[in-house]
C-alpha positions in Angstrom: 92.7 75.8 -10.7 92.5 73.2 -7.9 88.9 72.8 -6.7 89.7 69.9 -4.4 88.7 67.1 -6.7 90.7 64.8 -9.0 89.5 64.4 -12.5 88.4 60.8 -11.8 88.2 60.5 -8.1 86.6 61.7 -4.9 87.4 65.0 -3.2 90.7 65.1 -1.4 92.0 67.0 1.6 91.5 70.7 1.2 88.6 70.2 -1.2 85.4 72.2 -1.4 84.3 73.8 1.9 87.5 72.5 3.5 86.1 69.0 4.0 88.5 66.2 4.6 87.8 63.0 2.7 87.7 60.0 4.9 88.9 56.5 3.9 87.4 55.4 0.7 83.7 54.4 1.1 83.2 56.2 4.4 81.2 59.3 4.8 82.5 62.0 7.1 81.0 61.5 10.6 80.4 63.8 13.5 83.5 65.4 15.1 85.4 63.2 17.6 83.9 60.0 16.1 80.7 60.4 18.3 77.8 58.3 17.2 74.4 60.0 17.8 72.2 58.1 20.2 69.2 56.4 18.5 65.9 58.1 19.1 62.6 56.4 19.8 59.7 56.2 17.4 58.5 59.7 16.3 55.1 60.5 15.0 55.0 61.6 11.3 52.3 64.2 12.1 50.1 63.2 9.1 46.6 64.5 9.2 43.9 62.2 7.8 40.5 63.3 6.7 37.5 61.3 7.6 35.9 59.3 4.7 32.4 59.0 6.1 32.6 55.2 6.0 32.9 54.0 9.6 34.7 50.7 8.7 37.2 52.6 6.5 37.8 55.3 9.1 38.3 52.8 11.9 40.8 50.9 9.8 42.7 54.0 8.7 42.6 55.3 12.3 44.6 52.3 13.3 47.5 53.6 11.2 48.2 56.1 14.0 49.4 53.2 16.2 52.6 52.9 14.2 53.7 56.3 15.6 54.4 54.6 18.9 56.0 51.4 17.6 59.5 50.5 16.4 59.7 49.7 12.8 59.6 45.9 13.4 56.1 46.4 14.8 54.7 48.2 11.8 53.9 45.0 9.8 51.3 43.8 12.3 49.5 47.1 12.2 49.6 47.3 8.3 48.3 43.8 8.0 45.4 44.6 10.4 44.6 47.8 8.5 44.7 45.9 5.2 42.3 43.2 6.6 39.9 46.0 7.8 39.9 47.7 4.4 39.3 44.3 2.7 36.4 43.7 5.0 34.9 47.1 4.1 35.3 46.3 0.4 33.8 42.9 0.8 30.8 44.4 2.6 30.1 46.5 -0.5 29.7 43.2 -2.5 27.3 41.7 0.0 23.6 41.9 -0.9 21.8 44.5 1.1 19.7 43.5 4.1 19.2 40.0 5.6 18.7 37.1 3.2 15.1 36.1 2.7 14.1 32.6 3.9 13.2 30.1 1.2 9.6 30.2 0.1 7.2 27.8 1.9 6.1 24.6 0.3 2.5 24.2 -0.8 1.9 21.9 2.2 3.0 24.7 4.5 6.4 23.2 5.5 9.6 25.2 5.1 11.9 24.7 2.2 11.7 25.0 -1.6 8.9 23.4 -3.6 10.2 20.8 -6.1 
């Protein structure tokens, strides 16, 4: 039975579904050799849930900007988002509230007593 394939090779003319094999290494293209026109950036349509952390939500919200950029513009947005997320993480390590001024010296001047 001839199923359109050689034992060790690619499909040949008259193979499955009547597909013609092109020159070796080439995939069959659209009829007539037409090349489809490139389309512009398209949104992925991802839905993002809010985290409740304003810094994180602002950084992640910036990811939506890549929907309107060509691929070569994505890196700038990703780096900006990464920087925003790092800042949010660094803020978690910071001590809460403003730092306290050093205690007053016994003579009433500012600074630490020695």
